[in-house]
Every structure is written in C-alpha cells, then in structure tokens.
C-alpha positions as CSV (number, residue, x, y, z in Angstrom):
1,M,17.3,-14.4,2.3
2,T,19.6,-13.3,5.2
3,M,18.4,-10.5,7.4
4,P,19.7,-9.1,10.7
5,A,18.0,-10.5,13.7
6,Q,17.1,-7.0,14.9
7,V,17.1,-3.8,12.8
8,P,17.6,-0.7,14.9
9,L,14.6,1.5,15.7
10,G,13.6,3.8,12.9
11,E,15.8,2.2,10.3
12,C,14.6,1.0,6.9
13,V,13.3,-2.6,6.6
14,P,15.0,-4.1,4.6
15,P,18.1,-2.2,5.8
16,N,19.9,0.2,3.5
17,T,17.0,0.3,1.1
18,R,16.2,3.8,-0.1
19,H,12.6,3.0,-1.0
20,A,11.9,0.4,1.7
21,V,8.2,0.1,2.5
22,S,8.6,-0.9,6.1
23,V,10.4,0.6,9.1
24,S,11.8,-1.1,12.2
25,L,9.8,-0.8,15.4
26,P,11.4,-3.6,17.3
27,T,9.7,-3.5,20.7
28,W,6.1,-3.3,21.8
29,E,6.9,0.0,23.6
30,D,8.3,1.4,20.4
31,N,5.0,0.7,18.6
32,V,2.9,2.3,21.3
33,D,5.2,5.3,21.5
34,Y,5.1,5.7,17.7
35,E,1.3,5.9,17.9
36,K,1.6,8.4,20.7
37,G,3.9,10.6,18.6
38,D,6.8,10.3,21.1
39,P,9.9,12.2,19.8
40,R,12.0,9.3,21.0
41,V,10.6,7.2,18.2
42,L,9.6,9.8,15.5
43,G,13.0,11.5,15.8
44,R,14.8,8.3,14.7
45,M,12.6,7.3,11.8
46,V,14.4,7.2,8.5
47,N,11.3,6.1,6.7
48,G,7.9,4.4,7.3
49,Y,5.1,2.7,5.4
50,P,4.7,5.1,2.4
51,R,1.0,5.8,2.8
52,F,1.4,6.7,6.5
53,F,4.8,8.2,6.5
54,I,5.5,10.6,3.7
55,A,8.9,9.5,2.3
56,K,11.9,11.8,2.8
57,P,12.4,12.5,-0.9
58,I,8.7,13.5,-1.1
59,Q,9.1,15.7,1.9
60,A,12.1,17.4,0.3
61,L,10.3,18.0,-2.9
62,A,7.2,19.3,-1.1
63,E,9.3,21.7,0.9
64,L,11.1,23.0,-2.3
65,L,7.7,23.6,-3.9
66,R,6.2,25.1,-0.8
67,V,9.1,27.6,-0.7
68,R,8.6,28.3,-4.3
69,F,4.8,28.6,-4.5
70,A,3.1,28.8,-1.1
71,L,1.9,31.7,0.9
72,P,2.9,32.1,4.5
73,N,1.5,29.3,6.8
74,E,0.6,27.1,3.9
75,A,1.5,23.4,3.5
76,A,1.8,21.3,0.3
77,M,0.8,17.8,-0.8
78,L,2.0,16.4,-4.1
79,F,0.1,14.3,-6.6
80,P,1.0,12.7,-10.0
81,S,-2.2,14.0,-11.9
82,L,-4.5,16.9,-11.9
83,S,-7.5,14.6,-11.2
84,C,-5.8,13.3,-8.0
85,A,-5.1,16.9,-6.9
86,E,-8.7,18.0,-7.7
87,R,-10.1,15.1,-5.6
88,C,-7.8,16.0,-2.7
89,L,-9.1,19.6,-2.9
90,S,-12.7,18.4,-2.9
91,F,-12.0,16.0,-0.1
92,I,-10.6,18.8,2.1
93,Y,-13.6,21.1,1.5
94,N,-16.0,18.1,2.0
95,Q,-14.5,16.7,5.1
96,A,-13.5,19.9,6.9
97,P,-17.0,20.7,8.3
98,K,-17.6,17.0,9.1
99,Q,-14.5,16.5,11.1
100,Q,-14.0,20.0,12.6
101,E,-15.3,19.1,16.1
102,S,-13.4,15.8,16.4
103,T,-10.0,17.0,15.1
104,L,-7.2,18.2,17.3
105,P,-5.8,20.7,17.2
106,P,-8.8,22.6,15.9
107,Y,-8.8,24.4,12.6
108,A,-10.8,27.1,10.8
109,L,-13.0,26.0,7.9
110,P,-11.3,26.8,4.6
111,K,-12.7,29.7,2.6
112,P,-13.2,29.5,-1.2
113,G,-9.8,29.6,-2.9
114,Q,-7.8,28.9,0.2
115,V,-7.2,25.4,-1.1
116,R,-5.6,25.6,-4.5
117,I,-3.6,23.6,-7.0
118,V,-0.3,24.6,-8.7
119,Q,1.3,22.7,-11.5
120,Y,5.0,22.1,-11.4
121,M,7.0,20.9,-14.4
122,A,10.2,19.0,-13.9
123,E,12.3,19.3,-17.0
124,P,16.0,19.7,-17.6
125,V,16.9,23.1,-18.9
126,N,19.8,21.7,-20.8
127,K,18.8,18.6,-22.7
128,K,22.4,18.0,-23.9
129,A,23.7,17.9,-20.3
130,A,20.8,15.7,-19.3
131,A,21.6,13.2,-22.0
132,L,25.1,12.7,-20.4
133,D,23.7,12.3,-16.9
134,A,23.8,9.1,-15.0
135,M,20.0,9.0,-15.1
136,S,19.7,10.0,-18.7
137,A,17.3,7.3,-19.6
138,V,14.5,9.2,-17.8
139,L,15.9,12.7,-17.6
140,E,15.2,13.4,-21.3
141,Q,11.4,13.6,-20.5
142,H,9.5,16.1,-18.5
143,V,7.0,15.3,-15.8
144,A,4.1,17.3,-14.3
145,I,3.5,17.3,-10.5
146,Y,0.3,18.8,-9.1
147,C,0.9,20.6,-5.8
148,V,-2.2,21.1,-3.5
149,L,-1.6,24.1,-1.3
150,F,-3.7,24.7,1.9
151,P,-3.6,26.3,5.3
152,E,-1.2,24.3,7.3
153,D,-3.7,23.4,10.1
154,L,-5.6,21.4,7.4
155,F,-2.7,19.1,6.9
156,P,-4.4,16.2,8.8
157,L,-7.3,16.3,6.2
158,A,-4.9,16.3,3.3
159,K,-2.9,13.5,4.9
160,Q,-6.1,11.4,5.2
161,Y,-6.7,11.7,1.4
162,W,-3.1,10.7,0.8
163,Q,-3.4,7.7,3.1
164,H,-6.8,6.4,2.1
165,T,-6.4,6.6,-1.7
166,G,-2.8,5.7,-2.0
167,N,-2.6,8.2,-5.0
168,G,0.2,10.5,-3.8
169,I,3.5,10.6,-5.8
170,S,6.0,7.8,-5.2
171,G,9.4,8.3,-3.6
172,R,11.1,7.4,-6.9
173,L,9.1,10.0,-8.7
174,A,10.1,12.6,-6.1
175,D,13.7,11.5,-6.5
176,Y,13.4,12.0,-10.3
177,C,12.2,15.5,-9.9
178,L,14.9,16.3,-7.3
179,H,17.5,15.0,-9.7
180,I,16.2,17.2,-12.5
181,E,16.5,20.2,-10.1
182,H,20.1,19.0,-9.3
183,V,21.0,18.9,-13.0
184,N,19.4,22.3,-13.6
185,E,21.3,23.9,-10.7
186,E,24.6,22.4,-11.9
187,C,23.9,23.8,-15.4
188,E,23.3,27.3,-13.9
189,L,26.4,27.1,-11.7
190,D,28.5,26.0,-14.7
191,A,27.1,28.9,-16.8
192,S,27.7,31.5,-14.1
193,P,30.6,30.7,-11.7
194,H,29.6,33.6,-9.4
195,Y,26.0,32.5,-9.3
196,R,24.1,33.5,-6.2
197,A,20.6,32.8,-4.9
198,S,18.8,35.5,-6.7
199,G,16.3,36.0,-9.5
200,S,15.2,32.9,-11.3
201,G,17.9,30.8,-9.5
202,A,16.3,31.6,-6.1
203,R,12.9,30.6,-7.5
204,R,14.4,27.2,-8.2
205,G,15.3,26.9,-4.6
206,T,19.1,27.3,-4.9
207,V,21.3,28.8,-2.2
208,S,24.4,30.9,-2.0
209,E,27.7,29.0,-2.5
210,T,29.6,31.4,-0.2
211,T,29.0,29.5,3.0
212,P,30.1,25.8,3.3
213,E,27.0,25.0,5.5
214,A,24.6,26.3,2.8
215,V,24.8,23.3,0.5
216,S,21.6,23.0,-1.5
217,P,19.5,19.9,-0.4
218,V,18.7,19.5,-4.1
219,I,22.4,19.1,-5.0
220,A,22.9,16.7,-2.1
221,A,19.9,14.7,-3.1
222,G,21.2,14.6,-6.7
223,A,24.6,13.2,-5.6
224,D,22.9,10.5,-3.5
225,L,20.8,9.5,-6.5
226,E,23.8,9.3,-8.8
227,A,25.5,7.0,-6.3
228,D,22.3,4.8,-6.1
229,A,22.0,4.7,-9.9
230,Y,25.6,3.7,-10.2
231,L,25.3,0.8,-7.7
232,E,22.1,-0.4,-9.4
233,E,23.8,-0.5,-12.8
234,R,27.1,-1.9,-11.4
235,F,25.5,-4.9,-9.9
236,G,22.9,-5.5,-12.7
237,R,19.8,-4.5,-10.8
238,N,18.8,-1.5,-12.9
239,V,16.8,-1.5,-16.0
240,S,16.5,1.5,-18.2
241,A,13.2,3.4,-17.7
242,K,12.6,3.3,-21.5
243,Y,11.5,-0.3,-20.9
244,A,8.8,0.7,-18.5
245,A,5.9,0.2,-20.9
246,E,7.2,-3.3,-21.6
247,M,7.5,-4.0,-17.9
248,K,3.9,-3.0,-17.4
249,S,2.8,-5.3,-20.2
250,A,4.7,-8.1,-18.6
251,L,3.1,-7.4,-15.2
252,R,-0.4,-7.5,-16.7
253,R,0.4,-10.8,-18.5
254,R,1.8,-12.2,-15.2
255,I,-1.3,-11.2,-13.3
256,A,-3.7,-12.4,-16.1
257,G,-1.8,-15.8,-16.3
258,A,-1.1,-15.2,-19.9
259,L,2.7,-15.3,-20.1
260,T,4.9,-15.9,-23.1
261,E,6.8,-19.2,-23.3
262,D,10.0,-17.5,-22.3
263,E,8.4,-15.8,-19.3
264,Q,6.9,-19.1,-18.1
265,K,10.5,-20.4,-17.7
266,H,10.9,-17.9,-14.8
267,G,8.2,-19.9,-12.9
268,A,5.6,-17.1,-12.7
269,Q,2.9,-18.8,-14.7
270,V,-0.5,-19.3,-13.2
271,E,-3.9,-20.1,-14.8
272,R,-6.6,-17.8,-13.4
273,G,-9.4,-20.3,-14.4
274,V,-11.6,-17.6,-16.0
275,A,-12.4,-18.0,-19.7
276,G,-11.7,-15.0,-21.9
277,L,-9.4,-13.2,-19.4
278,S,-6.9,-11.0,-21.1
279,T,-4.4,-8.3,-20.2
280,D,-7.0,-5.7,-21.2
281,D,-8.9,-6.8,-18.0
282,V,-5.9,-6.0,-15.8
283,F,-5.3,-2.4,-14.5
284,L,-2.1,-1.5,-12.6
285,T,-2.3,1.0,-9.8
286,A,0.3,2.9,-7.8
287,T,-0.6,1.1,-4.5
288,G,-2.9,-1.6,-3.2
289,M,-5.3,1.0,-1.7
290,S,-5.3,2.8,-5.0
291,A,-6.7,-0.4,-6.5
292,V,-9.6,-0.4,-4.0
293,F,-10.1,3.4,-4.6
294,F,-10.3,3.2,-8.4
295,A,-12.5,0.0,-8.3
296,H,-15.0,2.0,-6.0
297,Q,-14.7,5.0,-8.3
298,A,-15.6,3.0,-11.3
299,L,-18.6,1.5,-9.6
300,L,-19.7,5.0,-8.6
301,Q,-19.5,5.9,-12.3
302,M,-22.3,3.4,-12.9
303,R,-24.5,4.4,-10.0
304,Q,-24.2,6.6,-6.9
305,A,-25.2,4.3,-4.1
306,K,-24.0,2.8,-0.8
307,S,-21.9,-0.4,-0.6
308,V,-21.5,-3.0,2.0
309,C,-18.2,-3.9,3.6
310,F,-18.4,-7.6,4.6
311,G,-16.0,-8.7,7.3
312,F,-13.4,-6.7,9.2
313,P,-11.1,-5.2,6.6
314,Y,-7.8,-3.4,6.4
315,T,-8.5,0.0,7.9
316,D,-8.4,2.2,4.7
317,T,-10.8,0.0,2.7
318,L,-13.6,0.9,5.0
319,K,-12.6,4.6,5.1
320,I,-12.7,4.7,1.2
321,L,-16.3,3.3,1.2
322,Q,-17.4,5.6,4.0
323,K,-15.8,8.9,2.9
324,F,-16.0,8.7,-0.9
325,G,-19.5,8.6,-2.2
326,P,-22.9,7.9,-0.4
327,G,-21.3,5.8,2.3
328,A,-21.4,2.1,3.4
329,Y,-22.8,-0.5,5.7
330,F,-20.3,-2.3,7.8
331,L,-20.8,-5.9,8.8
332,G,-17.6,-6.4,10.7
333,N,-17.9,-10.0,11.9
334,G,-18.1,-11.4,8.4
335,E,-19.7,-14.7,9.4
336,G,-22.8,-16.1,11.1
337,N,-25.7,-13.7,11.4
338,D,-23.9,-11.2,9.2
339,Y,-25.0,-13.1,6.1
340,D,-28.7,-12.7,7.2
341,E,-28.1,-9.1,7.9
342,L,-26.5,-8.6,4.5
343,E,-29.5,-10.2,2.8
344,R,-31.8,-7.9,4.9
345,I,-29.9,-4.8,3.8
346,L,-30.0,-5.9,0.2
347,E,-33.7,-6.5,0.4
348,L,-34.3,-3.2,2.2
349,H,-32.7,-1.3,-0.7
350,T,-35.0,-2.8,-3.3
351,Q,-38.0,-1.1,-1.7
352,D,-39.6,2.1,-3.1
353,G,-37.5,5.2,-2.6
354,K,-34.3,3.3,-1.8
355,E,-31.3,3.2,-4.1
356,P,-30.2,-0.5,-4.6
357,I,-26.9,-1.4,-3.0
358,L,-23.9,-0.8,-5.3
359,A,-21.4,-3.5,-4.3
360,I,-20.3,-5.9,-1.6
361,F,-16.6,-5.5,-0.7
362,T,-14.8,-8.4,1.2
363,E,-11.2,-9.6,1.8
364,C,-10.2,-13.3,1.3
365,P,-8.8,-13.9,3.8
366,S,-9.3,-10.8,5.9
367,N,-6.5,-8.8,7.5
368,P,-5.7,-9.4,10.4
369,L,-8.3,-12.1,11.4
370,L,-7.7,-14.3,8.4
371,K,-11.4,-15.0,7.9
372,T,-12.6,-16.1,4.5
373,A,-16.1,-15.2,3.4
374,D,-18.4,-17.8,1.8
375,L,-17.9,-16.5,-1.7
376,P,-20.5,-18.8,-3.3
377,R,-23.1,-17.5,-0.9
378,L,-22.0,-13.9,-1.5
379,R,-22.1,-14.5,-5.3
380,A,-25.6,-15.8,-5.1
381,L,-26.7,-12.8,-3.1
382,A,-25.0,-10.4,-5.6
383,D,-26.7,-12.1,-8.5
384,R,-30.0,-12.1,-6.9
385,F,-29.9,-8.4,-6.1
386,G,-27.9,-7.2,-9.1
387,V,-24.9,-5.8,-7.1
388,A,-21.2,-6.1,-7.8
389,L,-18.9,-8.4,-5.7
390,V,-15.4,-7.0,-5.1
391,V,-12.9,-9.3,-3.5
392,D,-9.4,-8.2,-2.2
393,E,-7.2,-11.3,-2.7
394,T,-4.0,-9.7,-1.3
395,I,-3.6,-12.1,1.7
396,G,-4.6,-15.3,-0.2
397,S,-3.0,-14.2,-3.5
398,F,-3.9,-15.7,-6.8
399,A,-1.2,-18.3,-6.4
400,N,-3.3,-20.0,-3.7
401,I,-7.0,-19.1,-4.2
402,D,-9.4,-18.5,-7.1
403,A,-11.3,-15.3,-6.1
404,L,-11.8,-14.2,-9.6
405,G,-14.1,-17.1,-10.4
406,W,-16.6,-15.7,-7.9
407,A,-16.0,-12.0,-8.1
408,D,-16.9,-9.3,-10.6
409,I,-13.7,-7.4,-9.6
410,V,-10.6,-8.6,-7.8
411,V,-8.2,-6.1,-6.3
412,S,-4.8,-6.8,-4.8
413,S,-1.8,-5.1,-3.3
414,L,1.2,-6.0,-5.4
415,T,3.4,-4.4,-2.7
416,K,3.1,-7.5,-0.6
417,V,4.0,-11.1,-1.6
418,F,3.8,-10.4,-5.4
419,S,6.8,-8.1,-5.0
420,G,8.3,-9.6,-1.8
421,D,11.4,-7.4,-1.7
422,S,9.6,-4.6,0.3
423,N,11.1,-1.9,-1.9
424,V,8.2,-0.8,-4.2
425,M,4.5,-0.1,-4.0
426,G,1.9,-1.3,-6.5
427,G,-1.6,-2.7,-6.9
428,S,-3.9,-4.3,-9.5
429,I,-7.5,-4.4,-10.5
430,V,-8.8,-7.4,-12.5
431,L,-12.2,-7.5,-14.1
432,N,-14.0,-10.9,-14.6
433,P,-14.9,-11.2,-18.3
434,S,-17.6,-13.7,-17.3
435,S,-19.4,-11.2,-15.1
436,A,-22.8,-10.0,-16.0
437,L,-21.5,-6.5,-15.2
438,Y,-18.4,-6.8,-17.3
439,T,-19.3,-4.5,-20.1
440,Q,-20.5,-1.8,-17.8
441,L,-17.5,-2.1,-15.5
442,H,-15.0,-2.0,-18.4
443,S,-16.6,1.2,-19.7
444,A,-16.6,2.7,-16.2
445,M,-13.0,1.9,-15.7
446,K,-12.1,3.8,-18.9
447,V,-13.7,6.9,-17.3
448,A,-12.5,6.5,-13.7
449,F,-9.1,4.9,-14.0
450,E,-5.7,6.6,-14.3
451,D,-2.4,4.8,-14.7
452,L,-0.4,6.5,-11.9
453,M,2.3,3.8,-11.6
454,W,5.6,5.6,-12.0
455,C,7.9,4.0,-14.6
456,E,10.7,3.1,-12.3
457,D,8.3,1.5,-9.8
458,A,6.9,-0.7,-12.6
459,I,10.5,-1.8,-13.5
460,F,11.3,-2.8,-9.9
461,L,7.9,-4.5,-9.5
462,E,8.3,-6.6,-12.7
463,R,11.8,-7.6,-11.7
464,N,10.8,-8.6,-8.1
465,S,7.8,-10.7,-9.2
466,R,9.5,-13.0,-11.7
467,D,9.9,-15.7,-9.1
468,F,6.6,-14.9,-7.4
469,M,5.1,-18.5,-7.7
470,R,8.2,-20.2,-6.4
471,R,8.4,-17.9,-3.4
472,V,4.8,-18.4,-2.5
473,V,5.2,-22.2,-2.4
474,K,8.0,-22.0,0.2
475,I,6.2,-19.3,2.2
476,N,3.1,-21.5,2.3
477,Y,5.1,-24.4,3.8
478,N,7.0,-22.3,6.3
479,A,3.8,-20.5,7.5
480,L,2.0,-23.8,8.0
481,V,4.8,-25.1,10.2
482,I,4.8,-22.0,12.4
483,A,1.0,-21.8,12.6
484,E,0.9,-25.4,13.8
485,L,3.7,-24.8,16.3
486,L,1.8,-21.8,17.8
487,H,-1.5,-23.6,17.7
488,S,-0.1,-26.5,19.8
489,S,1.3,-24.2,22.5
490,A,-0.6,-24.0,25.8
491,K,0.5,-20.3,26.0
492,V,-1.5,-19.4,22.9
493,A,-5.2,-18.5,23.1
494,N,-5.9,-18.3,19.4
495,V,-4.1,-18.6,16.1
496,A,-5.9,-16.9,13.2
497,Y,-4.8,-18.7,10.1
498,P,-6.9,-19.9,7.1
499,K,-6.4,-23.6,8.0
500,F,-8.0,-22.9,11.4
501,T,-10.2,-19.9,10.7
502,T,-13.3,-20.5,8.5
503,P,-11.4,-23.3,6.8
504,E,-14.3,-24.7,4.8
505,N,-14.7,-21.3,3.1
506,Y,-11.1,-21.0,2.3
507,Q,-10.8,-24.6,1.0
508,R,-13.8,-24.0,-1.2
509,I,-11.9,-21.4,-3.2
510,M,-8.4,-22.9,-2.9
511,R,-6.7,-23.6,-6.2
512,P,-6.8,-27.3,-7.2
513,T,-3.0,-27.6,-7.4
514,A,-0.4,-29.4,-5.2
515,D,1.4,-26.2,-4.4
516,A,-1.6,-24.2,-3.3
517,G,-1.5,-23.4,0.4
518,Y,-2.8,-21.1,3.1
519,G,-0.5,-18.1,2.5
520,G,2.1,-16.6,4.8
521,L,0.1,-14.5,7.2
522,L,-1.2,-15.4,10.7
523,S,-2.2,-13.6,13.8
524,V,-1.8,-14.8,17.4
525,V,-3.3,-13.9,20.7
526,F,-1.9,-15.3,24.0
527,V,-3.4,-16.6,27.1
528,G,-1.4,-14.1,29.2
529,G,-2.9,-11.1,27.5
530,E,-0.8,-8.0,26.9
531,R,2.0,-9.1,29.1
532,A,2.5,-12.3,27.1
533,S,2.1,-10.6,23.8
534,Q,4.8,-8.1,24.7
535,Q,7.2,-10.7,26.0
536,F,6.8,-12.8,22.8
537,F,7.0,-9.9,20.5
538,D,10.1,-8.3,22.2
539,S,11.9,-11.7,22.2
540,L,11.1,-12.6,18.6
541,L,14.4,-12.2,16.7
542,C,13.0,-11.2,13.3
543,C,12.3,-7.9,11.5
544,K,9.4,-6.0,13.1
545,G,7.4,-3.2,11.4
546,P,4.4,-2.5,9.2
547,S,3.6,-4.4,5.9
548,L,3.4,-8.1,5.1
549,G,4.1,-10.6,2.3
550,T,7.9,-9.9,2.6
551,N,10.5,-12.4,1.6
552,F,11.7,-12.2,5.2
553,T,9.6,-12.8,8.3
554,L,8.0,-9.6,9.6
555,A,5.9,-9.1,12.8
556,S,3.9,-6.2,14.2
557,P,1.4,-5.6,17.0
558,Y,-1.1,-4.9,14.3
559,T,-4.0,-3.5,16.3
560,I,-1.8,-1.0,18.0
561,L,-0.5,0.3,14.7
562,A,-3.8,0.2,12.8
563,H,-6.4,1.0,15.4
564,F,-4.6,2.7,18.3
565,T,-7.3,5.5,18.6
566,E,-10.2,3.0,18.3
567,L,-9.1,-0.1,20.3
568,E,-12.5,-0.6,21.9
569,W,-14.3,-0.4,18.6
570,A,-11.9,-2.9,17.0
571,A,-12.4,-5.3,20.0
572,Q,-16.1,-5.5,19.2
573,Y,-15.2,-7.5,16.1
574,G,-12.7,-9.8,17.7
575,V,-9.6,-7.7,16.9
576,S,-7.7,-7.8,20.2
577,A,-5.4,-5.0,21.2
578,N,-2.9,-7.7,22.1
579,L,-2.8,-9.3,18.7
580,V,0.5,-10.0,17.1
581,R,0.4,-10.3,13.3
582,I,3.2,-12.4,11.6
583,S,4.1,-12.5,8.0
584,V,6.3,-15.6,7.5
585,G,9.2,-15.4,5.1
586,L,11.6,-17.6,3.1
587,E,14.1,-18.3,5.9
588,P,15.2,-21.9,6.5
589,Q,12.4,-23.8,8.2
590,A,14.6,-25.0,11.1
591,E,15.7,-21.5,11.9
592,L,12.1,-20.3,11.9
593,V,11.0,-23.0,14.3
594,S,13.9,-22.3,16.6
595,M,13.2,-18.5,16.6
596,F,9.5,-18.9,17.3
597,Q,10.0,-21.5,20.0
598,A,12.5,-19.3,21.7
599,A,9.9,-16.4,21.7
600,L,7.3,-18.8,23.2
601,D,9.8,-19.8,25.9
602,A,10.3,-16.2,26.8
603,I,6.7,-15.9,27.9
604,S,6.7,-16.2,31.7
605,E,4.1,-17.9,33.7
606,A,1.4,-15.5,35.2
C-alpha cells in the first residue's frame, strides 16, 4: 500500500482515517516531548492510540454527558456496560489510597458516593425520521452508555482503568451516540423553528441558534458522520450494521480455522491443530488488552490467587495482573534462571497455608524483545502444579506459530496484523478444548466475559481480516530481509527478532507450513547509543507512531513511549531506552531495503 513518507506531527496514521489507531510522532524529540506533556506536541494531536489517547468523539460525548449530569468539578469516563462502570468505580476506590502518595498532582481520597454511575440512553425521539437517516441501519436501535462521574482530580486513576482493561467505549460507538443526538436536535428544531436552549432541549446539550458562532458540536459531529457514511457507501466499503452478528460469527470461524468453503477462497483459512476446537471456544473482545483482562477475570472466577508473568511483557499485561486480584510475580528476563525461579515459586505455593499459583502468563514472542518462552517446559510445569498457561500470540500470530497446542488459553490483539488497516480495535480469547482445565474455564468465561465489541467495529474487523493470511506471508518475507540487513550492519549492536532471539524456542512452535515465518516485528539497538538511535529514527522515511502489525511499515522509540517514567527499571530486563521498534509492512521489498539502508547511512561515526 502507498503511504506518505512522513505524516505531519499529530496527524492520524493512516492519514485521513477517522478511527485510526496510531498517530504520527515523526522525530525522536517529538516522542520525548509527547511523554513530557509538551504543548508543542499535545496541541497538534488529532488522535492517538485509543487506550492512551481518548478519541475526540469520545471526548465530545463525555463532555456532553458531563454538562448534562455532572456536579461542578466532576469529570466523566464512559463505558459500554454497567459491569465495566462498576469495576471502574471499584478500581478508583481501591487504588486511591494505594497511589495517593505517588500521584502528582495530589488528590483527596474519594468519600462514599463521590464516585457514581449514571446511565445514558441514546435513542432517536422520532423513529420515522431516524429510518430516513443516512445511518438508519443502526439508528433504529437504542444503546445504553454508563457514565462514571468522579472528582476531576481523580481522572488519572479512572484513566488507568480505561488504559489497562481496554474496556472503554469505542470511537465508533461514541459517533453513533453523537449522531443520535444530532438527529434528535434536528427533529426538535424542525418541530419548533424558534427553538432555544431551554428546558428539555438544554438538557440535551443544544445551544441557541441566534449566534452563528454557537453551532452545536453535536450537529457538527452529525454532519461529519453523514459525510463519512456517504463516502463509505459510495466506494463500497460500508456494510450495514444489521450484519454485525454475522460478521462476528465469521470472525470466530476465521480465528478457529473453521471457515466455510466460500470463505476459504478469500485466503484466510488456517488449521489451528487442536482437535475439537469450535467457534464456541472463541470469544471476541473490544481490544487486545480486554482479552488479557477477561482471561484473567475468568481465572479469578475459578480461584483467587496470584499469577506469574513470565518474560518482559507489553506494559498493561503486567498492570492487569498486579492491580486486579491478589497480585503477581514478575520474572522479567523470561529465560535462563527464570525457569528455575518459576519452579521455585510454584513449589513454594504448594506448601501449607499458601494458595497455589493461578496461572502463568507469557507472550510468544514478547514485545519488544521478541523472546519466545520454552512453551513445552512451561506446559510441563503448568501440568505438574495444576496451573493455567495463558499465551499472548499477538506478535507471532496464529498464521506463524502454534501457541494453542501448548496453552490452556490463547489471547491476541486483533487490532494488529489480523486487521492490518490500523482503523479498528479488537481482541480474542481462545480456549483449548484439549486442556484439563477446559470445562472449568468455559464455565468461568460464561460468568466473567462480556461481548463489548461494538457492531460497526466488528464489521470493519471482519472486512479487514479477509486477506490476513496472504498479508502475513508477505510481511514475513519483508521483515526477514530487513532484519538480516540490520543484523549485518557494523552500526547495529543488537537486532531482536525471533530468528536471532531464542530461535530454538520459536522454531519449536513454528507452524509446519512453507509460509510460516518469524512475523513482522523487530527491535534494534545501535552501537552509537541514543545519538545513533535518534539519527536512524529521524532519517527513516516511514510512518512513525504507536501500534504494530500495520500493512505499512511503522516505527517507534518503544521504550520512550511505553516506559518513559521507569526507564531504569526497564533497563534491568534488557529493554534499552534507545531501542527502536519496527513493524515491517507490505511495501515493495526493494523500497524497504533502500529506505532502511539510507537510515543506516545517516548514522554518523562517533
């Protein structure tokens, strides 16, 4: 796919994409200043990664509901279910005393009742008018949003819950609600030509029409959405929301490797290699972190006990294990002596008075160090001590590796290479029907799990993933060439890539097919340290921002973005502050080689 060499600071990645899941941070300095909260960067941001940057449509809806429902000096956070909102409320009360001394600016502990939940129903007041609307396929149904209100100085705690769990409302759901507000306002304006912001109308957030400047943001948002809907339909990219259930079924079949004959023609078929696997074993989540969260919640339904995080994971995985439930052990190296330490911990928790360990969580490969755990060894320990093994296969993907054959639960972020288009969030949980814990896990999932994937997100995800397998094959080949180019350079200190990093463990779980490869992600550290990393990064003429698995090449100074406030802690586990993470895309191989060679050439001699 063709992408501009450099997307301007703060713009969507991909450009002109309303629900893009990345944002352009094109220089090293831009990334550092973003983490510092510099207005130069923050003031130009149109969007950001959705769990870290609350999307503009969500901000608009939250402000509308804050005005409508909140007391003075209260803030609002929006969720798609009452359970999510209740967990956010509990999280704030639970974490407030634990984090009070370490949080700046300081806040007062919330009193009983100060954090509360309000239900908001988005429903067209005139069903006949809604049926004629550009978005009538969804506007005929109402939707409930649960608004958590809290003292505004507690916003950082609420934001932590939003970020860690990935269970906030999606941008498309916010757009849907705003559009209903738009339709309702137009109905009221049509019914009363001299309508003013008063009475029930003011409660809906409308404004006076007497001043040209006072145009309702709801009406403006509605007009934008109608234009977007028209363009989608005009160019054949929009599918009616009434097909959402069918799209979710297709996604579950695609993930289970149980596609119909017609679907196989799209090239998305893959055998998971686990007998008895069905779509009933696949659960769709709103985000990748939501998959980790609900898998952990299901396990806690079985038993309240600590887990072990094996290897250095994506940042929020560890936070979920630490902050939700009894806590976790962290074995951040994920190799060598950590296996012996894991066995010691498991043995320790079999002694009198100790609750046995609940689960072992690991990534295959890990992000950003691309280490692959010895899954057969972890499986043997899990069986011996009766604990669950949960594997995050996002980086390897089920196109390349067989994690499910060793795990009790496999989780994945479908936002990444499964989608590829970088315009929708999603995740999945897959239970292994061959697991000794399968019956317990399936029962626990029925209690803990909620389907929070908004219908329009499911439609985009299904459409994007139809050519998933074909894309992965090309990305595998492209990434291999770039990894070997960097690996051969005297300016490079280390390339983290499954072919070079714990290769025996990766190859042991690699799918036995000709097209299986090492995935599209790699990380590089340079001999010249930060200076060299900055020169390389600033000279690399590709998109730059958070996320991975995109159809286009995407780079970021990962440690700066993910661990800016804890760089020394991350360095203990080999995660250098100077690390550059690269997700290789579908561009022509010759163009990629030329681009990366030019960036290497830009590194000056010390």
